[in-house]
Backbone bond lengths (Angstrom), bond angles and torsions (degrees), N, CA, C in turn:
res aa  C-N    CA-C-N  psi(-1)  N-CA   C-N-CA  omega(-1)  CA-C   N-CA-C  phi
1 X - - - 1.471 - - 1.492 107.64 -
2 X 1.325 117.09 142.12 1.445 123.35 -179.94 1.542 107.97 -68.69
3 X 1.324 115.07 150.02 1.479 117.67 174.57 1.544 108.82 -84.72
4 X 1.321 114.32 161.65 1.450 121.50 178.38 1.506 108.41 -90.83
5 X 1.321 118.11 143.02 1.434 121.98 179.50 1.531 112.75 -134.57
6 X 1.330 115.17 28.17 1.483 118.46 176.74 1.492 109.93 -67.57
7 X 1.333 116.14 154.02 1.422 120.49 179.91 1.510 110.51 -145.16
8 X 1.360 115.40 164.89 1.460 120.86 178.16 1.506 106.81 -144.86
9 X 1.350 115.54 145.31 1.449 120.99 179.48 1.507 110.53 -85.60
10 X 1.313 118.16 -12.31 1.487 123.85 -176.34 1.531 111.61 -97.83
11 X 1.343 117.21 -32.96 1.431 120.66 -171.98 1.521 110.96 -103.50
12 X 1.349 117.90 156.58 1.451 120.81 178.90 1.527 113.90 -72.97
13 X 1.322 118.82 -16.24 1.451 122.00 -177.71 1.494 109.81 -79.49
14 X 1.312 118.05 120.48 1.441 124.40 -177.19 1.530 110.48 -96.84
15 X 1.282 119.07 -25.04 1.462 123.13 177.61 1.501 109.27 -141.70
16 X 1.312 117.53 129.42 1.469 122.27 -172.81 1.509 109.46 -70.25
17 X 1.335 116.10 153.90 1.446 120.40 178.87 1.555 112.50 -60.81
18 X 1.354 116.08 143.56 1.480 117.83 -178.86 1.533 111.11 -67.32
19 X 1.325 113.91 154.48 1.470 122.04 -179.43 1.509 107.43 -141.12
20 X 1.363 119.51 140.62 1.482 127.63 2.32 1.526 110.07 -75.97
21 X 1.355 115.94 170.75 1.426 120.14 -177.45 1.524 112.41 -59.99
22 X 1.313 119.47 136.99 1.472 122.17 177.46 1.535 109.12 -86.67
23 X 1.324 116.42 165.13 1.470 119.16 170.74 1.506 110.21 -65.95
24 X 1.333 119.04 -40.56 1.456 123.20 -175.97 1.516 108.99 -121.58
25 X 1.356 115.58 131.46 1.461 121.72 169.87 1.519 104.72 -107.48
26 X 1.317 114.81 118.30 1.461 121.45 173.94 1.520 107.10 -91.12
27 X 1.332 118.19 114.82 1.432 125.34 -171.83 1.523 107.98 -107.28
28 X 1.350 115.31 117.06 1.490 121.93 -175.48 1.532 110.37 -118.66
29 X 1.315 120.36 98.00 1.451 122.10 172.21 1.522 110.38 -76.98
30 X 1.330 119.05 142.58 1.451 120.07 -176.92 1.530 110.51 -143.02
31 X 1.297 114.52 137.46 1.513 119.49 172.83 1.525 106.06 -136.13
32 X 1.326 115.00 118.03 1.477 120.47 -177.48 1.492 112.50 48.45
33 X 1.303 115.84 50.80 1.476 123.37 -171.84 1.485 114.43 -113.28
34 X 1.335 117.42 19.70 1.426 118.86 -178.18 1.575 112.45 -61.26
35 X 1.356 115.12 -23.20 1.470 118.71 -177.27 1.546 112.00 -74.98
36 X 1.315 117.83 -17.94 1.459 120.37 -174.40 1.521 116.21 -131.85
37 X 1.319 117.77 -16.03 1.476 122.22 -173.52 1.545 112.20 -56.74
38 X 1.323 117.01 -41.33 1.455 119.11 -177.66 1.552 111.47 -58.48
39 X 1.340 117.27 -40.10 1.405 120.85 179.12 1.533 112.74 -65.10
40 X 1.337 115.61 -40.54 1.457 119.01 179.28 1.541 110.56 -62.92
41 X 1.360 116.17 -47.88 1.441 120.28 179.27 1.516 111.23 -62.97
42 X 1.347 115.33 -39.06 1.456 119.03 -179.21 1.525 112.71 -61.81
43 X 1.362 116.91 -33.43 1.437 120.24 176.67 1.523 112.10 -68.72
44 X 1.330 116.74 -26.94 1.512 120.41 177.25 1.526 106.95 -77.43
45 X 1.297 116.99 -44.33 1.470 121.56 -178.67 1.547 111.71 -60.23
46 X 1.315 116.36 -22.13 1.456 121.97 -177.56 1.532 112.53 -88.64
47 X 1.344 116.93 2.65 1.464 120.34 -175.81 1.550 113.08 -64.92
48 X 1.344 115.16 142.01 1.451 121.21 174.78 1.559 110.25 -72.23
49 X 1.351 116.55 -29.45 1.450 123.33 175.90 1.522 108.32 -86.22
50 X 1.334 117.02 128.08 1.437 117.72 -168.25 1.536 114.98 -113.38
51 X 1.338 119.48 -6.96 1.423 122.10 -178.92 1.549 111.11 -84.87
52 X 1.336 113.43 65.30 1.457 120.04 -179.62 1.525 111.19 -135.34
53 X 1.322 114.52 160.52 1.475 121.26 170.05 1.532 106.92 -127.90
54 X 1.284 116.98 150.48 1.461 122.05 176.21 1.512 109.95 -112.10
55 X 1.334 114.45 132.14 1.457 118.44 174.15 1.510 107.15 -126.97
56 X 1.368 117.81 123.02 1.389 124.75 -177.17 1.525 108.46 -109.62
57 X 1.337 116.71 138.88 1.469 121.89 -175.82 1.527 107.54 -124.54
58 X 1.322 116.24 116.28 1.448 124.04 176.70 1.530 107.00 -86.32
59 X 1.338 116.84 110.38 1.438 122.57 -176.49 1.526 110.65 -91.02
60 X 1.356 115.80 60.42 1.446 120.90 173.19 1.535 112.53 73.46
61 X 1.313 116.83 38.81 1.460 120.24 -178.94 1.517 113.02 -68.75
62 X 1.303 116.60 158.73 1.502 120.00 176.65 1.515 111.46 -124.74
63 X 1.349 118.09 11.88 1.479 121.73 -174.12 1.504 114.47 -111.87
64 X 1.276 118.82 11.32 1.477 119.84 -177.38 1.533 115.61 92.17
65 X 1.340 115.61 16.37 1.439 118.88 178.12 1.524 111.27 -60.64
66 X 1.311 120.16 -42.81 1.439 123.15 -179.41 1.530 111.62 -62.50
67 X 1.362 115.53 -39.48 1.458 118.33 177.97 1.524 111.31 -62.94
68 X 1.345 115.66 -40.75 1.473 119.35 176.90 1.529 111.52 -63.54
69 X 1.311 118.02 -40.60 1.451 123.31 179.50 1.518 110.18 -58.51
70 X 1.365 114.56 -47.41 1.455 119.12 -179.81 1.558 109.04 -65.96
71 X 1.291 119.08 -35.59 1.503 120.32 177.64 1.527 110.08 -65.15
72 X 1.317 117.77 -40.57 1.462 121.24 -179.69 1.537 111.05 -60.56
73 X 1.299 117.26 -39.15 1.459 121.37 177.48 1.548 109.52 -62.05
74 X 1.343 115.05 -47.91 1.482 118.42 -176.29 1.546 107.97 -65.39
75 X 1.292 119.65 -37.80 1.424 122.17 -175.31 1.531 113.40 -71.72
76 X 1.368 115.22 -21.99 1.502 119.25 -173.45 1.531 110.73 -127.58
77 X 1.327 117.29 61.52 1.474 120.93 -177.29 1.500 112.71 -62.58
78 X 1.310 119.98 -17.94 1.451 121.25 -177.90 1.540 112.42 -85.06
79 X 1.314 116.14 -5.71 1.458 120.59 -176.05 1.522 110.31 -105.18
80 X 1.333 115.73 137.03 1.477 118.73 171.81 1.505 110.63 -71.34
81 X 1.324 115.09 108.26 1.426 120.29 -172.40 1.498 109.85 -145.04
82 X 1.338 117.07 145.75 1.451 123.86 177.34 1.488 109.18 -144.24
83 X 1.364 114.80 156.54 1.450 117.05 172.23 1.524 110.15 -137.81
84 X 1.282 116.67 153.82 1.472 125.39 -176.69 1.484 108.86 -132.95
85 X 1.314 115.10 158.28 1.456 120.59 173.17 1.529 110.24 -134.61
86 X 1.333 114.03 138.98 1.486 118.19 179.07 1.562 107.94 -141.16
87 X 1.304 114.43 160.07 1.464 119.61 172.26 1.575 107.89 -59.21
88 X 1.317 115.97 150.34 1.451 117.62 -177.65 1.495 111.63 -61.18
89 X 1.322 115.14 116.92 1.487 124.40 -175.50 1.472 113.02 -131.95
90 X 1.303 118.08 -0.67 1.466 120.80 -179.82 1.513 113.08 99.59
91 X 1.352 116.95 157.77 1.456 119.08 -175.48 1.464 114.56 -66.36
92 X 1.387 119.56 -30.40 1.413 121.91 179.35 1.535 112.05 -64.70
93 X 1.325 116.15 -47.59 1.441 120.07 177.13 1.501 112.71 -64.52
94 X 1.358 117.03 -36.55 1.420 119.32 176.55 1.535 113.88 -66.50
95 X 1.275 114.09 -41.15 1.493 119.50 177.22 1.519 109.59 -62.56
96 X 1.326 115.56 -44.76 1.516 118.23 -179.23 1.506 109.30 -61.97
97 X 1.335 120.74 -39.47 1.432 123.63 -179.95 1.514 110.62 -61.37
98 X 1.372 115.25 -44.73 1.480 117.89 178.88 1.506 113.79 -66.12
99 X 1.321 116.75 -36.66 1.478 119.46 178.90 1.508 110.26 -67.12
100 X 1.279 118.26 -37.04 1.488 122.03 178.79 1.532 112.11 -70.10
101 X 1.370 115.33 -26.89 1.476 117.11 -172.05 1.517 113.56 -79.59
102 X 1.331 117.08 -23.53 1.508 118.30 -175.53 1.511 108.90 -127.39
103 X 1.340 116.15 107.16 1.468 119.23 174.79 1.499 109.74 -64.92
104 X 1.320 118.18 139.87 1.475 121.04 179.28 1.541 106.06 -163.99
105 X 1.368 113.93 166.49 1.425 118.76 175.80 1.495 112.02 -75.49
106 X 1.333 116.77 -36.55 1.440 123.77 -179.18 1.471 112.75 -126.59
107 X 1.327 118.04 154.79 1.440 125.40 178.05 1.525 110.30 -120.74
108 X 1.348 117.53 132.33 1.442 119.85 175.18 1.509 108.24 -126.38
109 X 1.357 116.95 104.30 1.498 120.42 177.96 1.502 109.74 -81.19
110 X 1.316 116.72 131.10 1.477 121.40 -179.69 1.503 108.40 -136.95
111 X 1.310 118.76 118.88 1.479 119.87 178.25 1.510 109.39 -70.46
112 X 1.319 116.57 155.23 1.463 122.93 -170.32 1.525 112.12 -68.76
113 X 1.323 118.38 -18.53 1.477 121.00 -178.70 1.568 111.45 -98.00
114 X 1.293 117.06 0.73 1.480 122.30 -178.81 1.515 113.01 -107.12
115 X 1.360 117.30 177.19 1.427 122.06 -177.89 1.502 108.79 -148.12
116 X 1.313 117.87 170.47 1.470 124.57 177.20 1.522 109.81 -130.92
117 X 1.293 114.83 149.05 1.492 122.40 176.17 1.572 107.92 -66.58
118 X 1.346 117.39 153.02 1.463 122.32 -175.57 1.510 114.50 -58.87
119 X 1.355 117.11 -28.07 1.515 118.81 -178.35 1.509 111.80 -99.87
120 X 1.340 119.82 7.48 1.440 122.43 -173.05 1.531 113.56 -56.92
121 X 1.321 117.39 -56.31 1.481 119.88 -175.32 1.527 108.22 -64.46
122 X 1.344 119.07 -39.85 1.429 120.28 178.97 1.540 112.75 -57.88
123 X 1.330 114.86 -45.75 1.452 119.27 -178.88 1.510 114.02 -71.67
124 X 1.290 116.12 -37.25 1.509 121.29 178.52 1.529 108.67 -65.63
125 X 1.315 117.98 -49.06 1.470 120.70 -179.84 1.522 111.24 -60.42
126 X 1.317 116.39 -43.13 1.463 119.66 178.63 1.511 111.97 -61.95
127 X 1.337 117.29 -37.17 1.463 120.87 178.94 1.511 111.05 -66.33
128 X 1.298 118.20 -41.82 1.477 119.91 -179.43 1.513 110.41 -76.65
129 X 1.323 120.75 -31.23 1.461 122.32 174.28 1.516 109.54 -62.72
130 X 1.327 115.56 -38.69 1.521 121.86 -177.34 1.561 110.73 -77.78
131 X 1.338 117.04 -16.53 1.425 121.14 -175.99 1.550 108.62 -132.71
132 X 1.338 115.36 74.33 1.505 118.12 -173.28 1.521 113.94 -63.37
133 X 1.292 118.13 -17.66 1.489 122.39 178.56 1.509 111.78 -81.71
134 X 1.301 119.77 -13.14 1.452 123.80 -176.68 1.508 110.30 -84.34
135 X 1.325 117.81 147.85 1.465 120.56 -177.50 1.493 114.28 -100.59
136 X 1.368 118.49 -14.61 1.455 121.74 -179.21 1.546 110.67 -162.53
137 X 1.323 115.28 157.93 1.462 120.78 179.22 1.501 107.30 -127.59
138 X 1.321 116.87 141.73 1.486 121.35 -174.88 1.523 108.64 -143.61
139 X 1.323 114.84 171.20 1.476 120.40 -176.02 1.521 110.42 -143.36
140 X 1.367 114.21 -175.71 1.433 119.91 169.94 1.512 110.83 -74.47
141 X 1.317 117.55 172.13 1.429 122.10 -173.91 1.535 111.95 -122.76
142 X 1.335 115.03 125.50 1.481 117.93 173.73 1.561 106.81 -97.54
143 X 1.335 114.67 113.43 1.463 118.76 175.36 1.533 109.64 -81.00
144 X 1.340 114.76 148.41 1.447 120.23 176.22 1.501 108.48 -150.72
145 X 1.325 117.12 173.29 1.442 121.01 -172.32 1.504 113.91 93.84
146 X 1.317 118.18 -112.77 1.496 121.72 177.62 1.507 112.50 -78.05
147 X 1.325 119.25 -10.17 1.443 122.16 -178.42 1.515 107.92 -146.29
148 X 1.341 115.28 137.99 1.476 118.95 179.70 1.535 108.70 -125.47
149 X 1.261 117.01 99.36 1.482 123.12 -179.11 1.506 108.37 -159.95
150 X 1.346 116.65 153.43 1.428 121.56 176.14 1.513 108.23 -97.34
151 X 1.351 116.73 123.42 1.442 122.20 174.97 1.566 107.28 -94.17
152 X 1.305 116.37 123.35 1.459 119.22 -179.28 1.506 109.08 -88.53
153 X 1.364 113.06 132.68 1.455 120.14 172.08 1.526 105.85 -83.41
154 X 1.334 118.22 -157.37 1.447 119.97 178.59 1.515 108.59 -157.98
155 X 1.297 118.13 162.17 1.469 120.28 -179.40 1.543 109.76 -58.85
156 X 1.347 114.43 149.67 1.423 122.34 -176.52 1.551 111.36 -56.11
157 X 1.315 117.04 135.27 1.451 123.09 175.82 1.521 109.62 -152.82
158 X 1.290 118.49 122.83 1.473 122.70 179.16 1.524 108.80 -58.52
159 X 1.314 116.49 -47.28 1.459 119.66 -172.68 1.544 110.15 -65.68
160 X 1.312 118.37 -37.40 1.481 120.10 -179.25 1.514 112.93 -76.76
161 X 1.342 117.49 -33.17 1.455 119.71 178.19 1.556 110.55 -67.88
162 X 1.322 115.12 -25.13 1.478 117.36 177.48 1.511 111.39 -70.73
163 X 1.305 116.93 -23.99 1.497 122.53 -177.91 1.489 112.18 -88.40
164 X 1.368 117.09 -43.85 1.449 119.80 -179.17 1.539 108.47 -155.56
165 X 1.340 115.73 158.74 1.470 121.78 -178.85 1.529 107.81 -89.35
166 X 1.324 116.62 113.10 1.444 121.55 175.61 1.559 113.18 -111.33
167 X 1.337 114.27 6.74 1.473 120.24 -177.86 1.577 108.87 -105.57
168 X 1.313 118.55 123.19 1.466 120.72 -176.88 1.538 109.41 -64.01
169 X 1.356 112.07 149.16 1.493 115.57 174.39 1.502 111.43 -60.38
170 X 1.344 118.19 -35.46 1.438 124.04 178.39 1.539 112.02 -83.09
171 X 1.299 112.65 74.97 1.512 120.06 177.66 1.539 107.93 -124.93
172 X 1.265 118.44 152.90 1.470 123.19 178.82 1.495 110.04 -80.20
173 X 1.351 116.32 122.37 1.479 122.16 -173.79 1.476 110.30 -113.83
174 X 1.308 116.40 131.75 1.495 120.04 173.27 1.486 107.07 -73.49
175 X 1.345 117.21 124.71 1.449 121.62 -174.85 1.517 111.50 -59.07
176 X 1.329 118.61 -41.98 1.428 120.05 -178.97 1.513 112.61 -60.11
177 X 1.296 118.72 -38.31 1.487 123.24 175.21 1.524 110.13 -67.20
178 X 1.349 115.56 -45.21 1.456 120.26 179.35 1.511 110.32 -56.99
179 X 1.315 116.61 -47.76 1.493 118.89 -176.67 1.528 111.09 -70.88
180 X 1.296 118.25 -28.68 1.464 122.28 -176.91 1.564 111.11 -68.03
181 X 1.348 116.59 -24.15 1.483 119.57 -179.70 1.526 111.21 -108.17
182 X 1.306 116.75 8.60 1.452 120.32 175.83 1.523 116.62 84.69
183 X 1.356 116.97 7.55 1.456 121.23 173.79 1.550 112.58 68.68
184 X 1.326 112.78 -158.20 1.483 119.02 177.38 1.516 110.39 -73.08
185 X 1.298 115.92 143.69 1.486 120.94 177.57 1.518 109.46 -103.78
186 X 1.332 115.82 125.02 1.452 121.51 -174.12 1.532 110.66 -63.17
187 X 1.307 119.06 -34.20 1.436 120.58 177.74 1.516 114.99 -65.40
188 X 1.324 115.30 -16.16 1.468 121.60 179.03 1.518 109.67 -106.80
189 X 1.360 116.36 38.64 1.460 120.97 -169.59 1.557 112.67 -62.58
190 X 1.278 118.11 -26.78 1.486 118.23 179.42 1.511 114.64 -91.55
191 X 1.323 114.92 -4.07 1.494 120.30 174.32 1.488 109.87 -139.28
192 X 1.308 120.27 33.90 1.436 123.71 -172.73 1.532 111.67 -63.25
193 X 1.304 119.03 -35.53 1.465 117.70 -179.08 1.501 111.25 -69.74
194 X 1.342 117.19 -45.90 1.469 119.09 174.46 1.494 112.21 -57.19
195 X 1.347 115.88 -44.38 1.409 121.23 177.96 1.548 113.11 -54.54
196 X 1.373 114.74 -42.27 1.468 118.32 -179.60 1.509 111.37 -63.04
197 X 1.344 114.99 -43.71 1.509 119.74 -177.17 1.556 107.11 -66.60
198 X 1.346 117.29 -39.57 1.504 117.37 176.35 1.525 110.33 -63.06
199 X 1.294 120.18 -38.19 1.441 120.31 179.39 1.538 109.91 -65.08
200 X 1.335 116.74 -39.14 1.458 121.40 175.89 1.485 109.43 -61.49
201 X 1.314 119.68 -45.38 1.434 123.23 178.54 1.520 112.13 -60.18
202 X 1.351 114.91 -44.99 1.500 119.65 178.47 1.538 110.43 -59.08
203 X 1.328 118.11 -34.44 1.450 122.65 -178.26 1.522 113.20 -86.91
204 X 1.362 117.07 0.50 1.456 119.91 179.55 1.549 112.03 77.49
205 X 1.336 117.54 20.80 1.449 120.91 178.62 1.515 111.56 -97.18
206 X 1.335 116.52 125.17 1.457 120.31 -173.84 1.540 111.93 -98.16
207 X 1.308 116.53 163.47 1.437 123.39 175.36 1.554 109.72 -110.26
208 X 1.383 112.63 161.25 1.444 119.56 176.48 1.542 108.88 -112.59
209 X 1.307 116.47 126.05 1.457 122.55 -176.58 1.541 111.80 -97.56
210 X 1.322 117.12 126.70 1.460 122.89 174.91 1.521 107.38 -108.61
211 X 1.324 119.17 110.47 1.462 122.04 -173.40 1.502 113.75 -78.88
212 X 1.281 116.61 68.29 1.499 124.54 173.89 1.502 109.42 -158.88
213 X 1.267 118.44 152.74 1.507 121.86 -173.67 1.547 111.48 -81.57
214 X 1.297 116.75 82.39 1.472 121.23 -179.83 1.535 112.64 -88.41
215 X 1.318 116.36 -15.63 1.480 123.28 179.34 1.513 109.70 -106.85
216 X 1.322 119.43 131.99 1.465 124.33 -179.86 1.546 108.97 -112.08
217 X 1.343 114.53 113.25 1.481 120.90 -173.88 1.516 109.03 -106.36
218 X 1.339 114.77 119.99 1.445 119.28 -179.26 1.540 111.71 -81.38
219 X 1.336 116.20 126.22 1.473 120.65 176.09 1.537 106.11 -96.66
220 X 1.323 114.70 127.64 1.507 117.17 177.15 1.530 108.40 -158.54
221 X 1.302 114.74 160.64 1.476 122.95 -178.65 1.528 110.13 -61.39
222 X 1.297 116.26 134.78 1.443 123.15 175.49 1.501 117.13 104.21
223 X 1.364 114.73 -3.04 1.472 115.84 179.74 1.503 110.16 -71.90
224 X 1.346 113.48 148.91 1.472 121.68 176.77 1.516 110.69 -54.49
225 X 1.364 117.65 -42.04 1.466 120.46 -177.52 1.533 110.80 -65.34
226 X 1.300 117.93 -17.33 1.477 120.11 -177.96 1.525 112.53 -83.15
227 X 1.386 117.01 -17.84 1.459 114.51 -173.31 1.552 115.19 -133.28
228 X 1.329 117.17 2.56 1.492 117.03 176.19 1.542 107.55 -66.73
229 X 1.306 117.51 137.75 1.455 121.04 -176.86 1.503 111.57 -100.96
230 X 1.324 112.75 178.97 1.487 117.97 -175.04 1.543 110.82 -61.94
231 X 1.313 117.99 -41.01 1.458 118.96 -179.92 1.518 112.77 -60.72
232 X 1.382 115.16 -44.31 1.451 120.05 178.08 1.485 111.94 -62.53
233 X 1.332 117.17 -40.61 1.469 120.13 176.90 1.502 111.34 -61.62
234 X 1.333 117.90 -38.42 1.440 121.17 177.85 1.473 112.08 -65.72
235 X 1.333 118.09 -39.77 1.446 122.57 178.85 1.554 110.19 -64.66
236 X 1.358 115.93 -40.98 1.476 119.47 178.55 1.529 110.92 -63.29
237 X 1.323 117.43 -41.66 1.454 120.83 -179.18 1.550 109.96 -66.06
238 X 1.278 116.06 -42.54 1.471 120.47 179.65 1.504 112.05 -61.39
239 X 1.337 115.32 -40.92 1.441 120.02 -179.29 1.549 110.44 -68.73
240 X 1.318 117.31 -42.32 1.459 120.92 177.54 1.495 111.78 -58.44
241 X 1.306 115.36 -43.35 1.466 119.70 -179.47 1.517 112.81 -67.91
242 X 1.332 115.19 -42.21 1.456 119.84 179.78 1.544 112.74 -62.86
243 X 1.324 116.33 -35.05 1.435 122.42 -178.01 1.538 112.75 -77.38
244 X 1.366 119.05 -8.74 1.459 121.03 -175.18 1.534 109.23 -137.37
245 X 1.328 115.58 67.30 1.456 118.52 179.96 1.512 113.86 -63.84
246 X 1.331 116.43 -24.92 1.479 118.42 177.37 1.484 113.72 -70.07
247 X 1.337 117.76 -18.86 1.431 121.77 178.52 1.523 112.13 -98.45
248 X 1.329 117.46 -40.12 1.481 121.83 -172.53 1.505 110.89 -103.10
249 X 1.326 119.38 -18.06 1.468 120.12 -178.25 1.495 108.93 60.23
250 X 1.347 116.97 -128.10 1.450 120.22 -179.22 1.524 115.35 -95.64
251 X 1.326 116.87 18.90 1.479 120.08 -177.67 1.520 108.84 -64.19
252 X 1.322 114.76 144.81 1.478 121.22 174.68 1.490 111.95 -104.28
């Protein structure tokens, strides 16, 4: 199906959401990501599973990211693809805008500097189809760039997710489960993925673990995870606990 390329000078949406709704919406927030976005989108275009749409959100970039997004639409008319632009509001707000823009059965958040293995969507969808009670499916992580190593995740456990986040941000999420827990919380923007998994745990929604590296995480200078300090981590943990009394009770 052809992609939509409608635009408006008054609204932040530069390309309308693809129609009909896909099973999977791949949501790619980007800020000054012209140097890496093509690779991220290319890894989605190479998927063996084809019932997907891509929505890219330019979060107020100044490096030509929007121009690249528009070029990617023109270059791939056979793919259901859209792009949006908003004032710089952070990756959480950008991701939420993309999720809201494209109705789909499943959501796959992918940062603009990361990639996925060719069979990732196929295997994630199959896992959730086989486990209708599960809210999300996740895998191990293949790091690349400044570091080349496989980080192993682990089977879903409520007690362990309360201690640390072992579920990658780039996991396939069932939209009905996502919406039932309120999605990502903007106030938790630096730990939004862990917050989502904690919300799932609080609601009794489990994840499905695929023990292979289907997600490719780029390590490079300047990432938030490279410079957050102990005090900031403590603040993030305290906020996550305070927001989920049903999971943590009176824990400090």
